[in-house]
N, C-alpha and C positions, 0 to 999 in steps of 0.2 A: 360468644353470645349464647345465652340460655334459651332453650326451646320449650315450647308446650306441645305435647305429642298426643296422638289419638289412641284410645282404647277400643279394641274390637270385642264385642260381647257375644262371641260365637257360643253355641250351646254346649260344646265340649269343654269349655273353660272351667277352672275351679271357681267355687262360689264365694262371694263376699270376701271377708278378710282371710280366708284360706288361700287366696290367690296372691302370688308374688306380684303379679301385674297390678292388682288393686292396691296392694300395700305400697308399692313404689309410686304409683300415681297419687295416692292419698298423702304420702310423705312430702311430695313436691307441690301439692295443691290442696291446702287445708279446706278449701271451699267445696271439695268433692265429697258428696255423701255416698258412702258405700252401701249398697243394697245387699244384705246378707243372703238373700235368696237368688241373686242374679249372678250369672257367670261373667268372669273377667278373664278373657282368653289370651289376648295379644296386645302388647304395647308397640305401636309402630313409630319408628323414628326415621324420617326421610321425606321424600318428595312424591311418593306414589299417590296418584289422585284419589285412591280409595281411602286414604288416611293421611293427608298431608300435615306436616309439622309447621308451626308458626314461630316466629321470634317472640319470646315471652314479653319483652318490653314494648316493642312497637306494634305487635299483632300482625306483622307482615308475613304473608305466606313464604316459607323458606324457598320454594322454587322461584317465586317472583324475585326474591332478594338475590338469589344466585344468577338469575337472568340479567339483573342490573349490575352484578359484580362478578362476571364469569371468571375473572383472574383468580378468584378465591379457590377454584377447583384444583389449580396446579396445571402446569404445562403438559405433563405426560397424560393426565386424565383427560384434558381437553383434546389432545391429539387422538386419543383412542375413542372417547365417548362423546365428543362434542361438549356443549355447555350444559351437561346433565350430570347430576349425582348418580353414579352407576350402581349404587347398592341401596338395599332397604335393610335396616337394622331393627331387630325385634327382641322383646322378652315374651316368652310363652309360659302359660300356666295350664297344664293339661290334666283334666280330671277324667274325661272319657276319651277313648281311643279316637284319633283322627282317621280319616278315610285311608283305605288301601289306595295308594296313588303313586304317580311318577310325574316328572316334569320334562317337557320336550326340549330338545336342543334348539339352537337359534333358528336354523333353517326350518325345522318342523313347526316351531312356534309361529313363524311368519306365515306358514301355510295354513295352520289351524285358525289363526286370527283372520286371515283373508276369507276363509271358507265359512267361519262361524264366529263373527266378532261378538255376538251376545254371550257365548260360552267362554271363549278365549279372548280376553279383553285387551291384550296387548301383544305385540309381535316379538317379545323378548324371551330369552331362555331364563331358567330359574335354578341354577345350581345353588346349593345352600349348605351351611355348616351349622350344627347345633352343639353348643358347649353347655354341659350340665351345670346347673346351680344347686340342684338337689339330686338325690338318686333318681335316675331318669331311665325309663323303659321305652324301647322302640323295636320295631321290625325293620330290617334293612338288608336288601340284597338277598339272593337265593342261597340257601344252605348248601354245604357240601353235598354232592349228589347222592353219596351213600346214605346220608341221613334221610333225605327225601325218599329214597328207595325203601329204607327200613320202615318209615311211617306208612308208605303205601302198602307194604306187605302186612303190617300188623293192625292197621285200622281199616276194618272191613267197610265201614261207612264211607270213608274217604275213597276207597276203591270203587264203591258203588256209584259215587258221584262222578268220578272220572270215567268209569267204564272199564271193565276187565281187560279189554283188548288194548286200549291206550295205556292203561297202567302197566300192563305187561311189557309193552314196547320200551317204557322207561326203565322198568326194573331189570330188563334183560339187555339194555343198550350197552354198546361198546363206547369207549371214550369219544370217538369221532362222531357218534350218533347222539350224544347226550343233549346238546343244545336243542336240536330239532324235536327230540322226544319230550324234553322238558316243556318246550313251548306248546306242543300238542296237548300235553297233560294239564298244564296250568290253564290254557285257553278253554279246554273242555270243562274244567271245574268252574271257571268264572262265568261261563255261558249257561250253566245248569239252570233249569226251570225252578222257580221259587218253591213249587209244590214238592219237588223231589228233594230239594235242600231241607225243607221243613221236616219231612219224614225221616231223613237220615240224621238230621241234627237231634231230633227227639230221641231216636234210638240210641245215638251216641251219648247224649246227656244221661240217659237212664243207665247205660253200661258203665260210664265213668263213676257213677255214684256207688257201684258195687265193686270197684277195683280196690286192691290193697294199695297201701301208700307208695310202695316202690313202683308199681305199674302206673299209678296216677302221676307220679313225678316224671317217669319216662315219657308219658303221653301229654305232658304239659296241661294236665287236667284243670288246675286252678286258673290258668290263663284262658283256656277255652271257655270255662264256665263264666269267668268275668266278662269276656267279650260277648258271650251269649246273653248275659244279663243286661248289657248295654244295647245290644242290637240282636234281639231274639230272631233266630232262624236266618241270620245273614250269612251268605257264603264266605264273607271275610273271616269268620271264625275259623274256618278250615285252612286259611292261608298261612296260619302259624306253622303248619307242617311243611311249607315250602320256603319261607323266609327265615333268616337268622333272627333269633330273639336275643337282644342285647340289653345289658344293664350297665349304664354309665354311672360312675361316681362323680361327685362334684369336681369340675376341672377337666374331665375327660370329654372327648368330642367325637362326632361322626360327621363325615362329609358325604353329601349326596349329589353326585354328578347327574347329567341328563340320563333319562331312561332307566334309572335305578328304582325298583319298587320299594316302597317303605310305608311305614305308618308309625307315628308317635303314639305311645300308649298311656304314659303317666309321668308326671313330674314337672319341674320348672327348668327352663333353659334360656340361655342367650342364643339368638339365631341371627344369622346374616345371610343375605342372598343377593343375587342380581335383582335390579329393580323391576320386579314382575310379580304378577299374581296368577300365573298360568298353572293350573293343576288339572291333570287327567285322573279321574276317580273311577273306582270299580267295585268298592265294597266298604262296609262299615260306615255308611253315610246315608242320610235321607236326601242328599243332593243328587243332581244328575250324574248318572254313571255312563261313561263312554267306554264300555268294556272292549269293544272291537279295537278302538284306537290304542287303549292301554296295552292289550295283549300283543298288538303288532309292534309297538315301539320299544318294549322292554329289552334289556340286555339279559340274555339267558345264560350267563356265566355263573358258575357255582363256587362257593367257598371264598378263600382269600381273606385278607385282613379286613375287618369291618370298622374297627375304631380308627380314628384319625390320629396319627402319631407324629406327623411332620411338624413338630413344634420347636421353634427357635428361641433360645434364651438370649434376649438382647442385653440385659444386665441383671443385676441382683433382683430387681422388682418387676421386670417386664418380660413376658413371653409372647410370641406371635404365632398364631394359627394361620398359616398361609397356604390355602389350597392351590392346585395347579391351574388357576384361572386368573384373569386380569381384573375382574369386576370388584373383588373385595378381599381383604384379609382382616383379622381381628386380633388386637393386642389385649392381653390380660395384665392389668397393673395391680399388684398385690403387695401391701406393706403390713407388717405384723404389729407395728407400734407407731406412735406419733414421731414424725421427722420431716425433713425437707426433701423434696424430690423435683427434678426438672424433667418434665415430659418432653422428650425429644421431638423436634419438628418432623412432620411427614411431608412427602412430596405431593400429597393430595389433601383435599379437604377431608375432615373426619368428624365423626359424631361420638361423643363419650357419654356413658351413663354410670352414675355412682350407685353401686349395689349395696355397699356397707361403708360406714364411716363418714368422715367429712374432711374438707380441706378449705384453705383460704388461698385465693389467687386474685391478684390486683384488688385487694381489700374486700373482695366479695366472698361470702361463705357459700360453699357448695356442699350438699349433704345427700344422704340416701334419697334416690329418686331424681336428683338433679340431672338434667341432660344438656350437654353443651355442643355447639357447633364450632369447630376450629377451622380457620382458613389454612390453606396449604402453606407449608414452610413457617408456621408459627409454633413457637414453643410455649410451654405453660409452666411457670414457676409455682409449685404447689407446696404449701405448708400443711401437712396432715396434722390435724388437731384432735383426733380421736385416739385415746390410749390403746384401743383395740386395733388401730390401724385402718386400712382402706382396701376395698375391693372395687375396681372400676374396669370397664371394658371400653375399648375404642375401636370403631370400624373405620376403614379407609380403603381407598382403591389400591389394588395390587399391580396396577399397570407399570 
């Protein structure tokens, strides 16, 4: 069944036809008029109440249809999650940096929702995976501690924000003291008064402009200046010296479990997550900042592999990104030329989106931007009719 899905026009999205979200939506809905000066940030595919999908033909809400036909979800999914689709599938087009943020674990999400349902609108956790469609930039997890120490030593403005004493505790910390010292250091930075941040930011921007290229590169000057141009005087600009800065190539991925600090910076990606919209923010945002909650919940471990590499090759054309959770996995289906292919059945219901190319299934033509809902245990016989092949992604439960 083909779906009609919602677009979220958050301010950080790419504008008009520069946005992959807008292009995909426009390709599947010729009646949609793209506003060249408006942001098109996210395409939501699923049942979340903030952006529910509907069946294209009947206009029935997907969640209502699932409630009437719960067997479509598959036995394992229903045993684990009840009669609910456990994931939310998205395409993102990022022009401006998203907030410095993290997502709570299930127990913490339930507590936050109970205490403040206006801010934390559901009781679910929100682990997520992002798979790059274009070169994609992000901050993710804490850097190796020696890199953080080096920045603290060399950037006097950062040291002034954190405070000499707390900075020294981290710089001189032994391995067993690192997490506590890092937490104290990061918390002090994030709680800094706006006036102090503004003074140190202006001083640092001025100093960056006078550095030679080698020193600018070492200090991530271009990234700092870009974030400062988007969010002038925001404490989040200095967070780049604490978090890993990563650049994903198309097809590369990053997985974000609970309590991992991160921020997407630029590019287009496929994203899949548990069906939740819970975000704890603390920088690079005009939205509410829950600094205390964020600093308390974070995992203060440093280094380690950042990119997600646990990708299984099912066959010549399908690879699966399966994080260590039960809510979701994502298959990437890629064909280089026109041919026939049988999409193997999954034990759960799934949602597919065509990113490039087109195919025929059951005498219906699906093309770029088409979004399909497949019931559990149903295969799909596809005849790819585009000489350049096909790129499609499929989200399903990993239970």
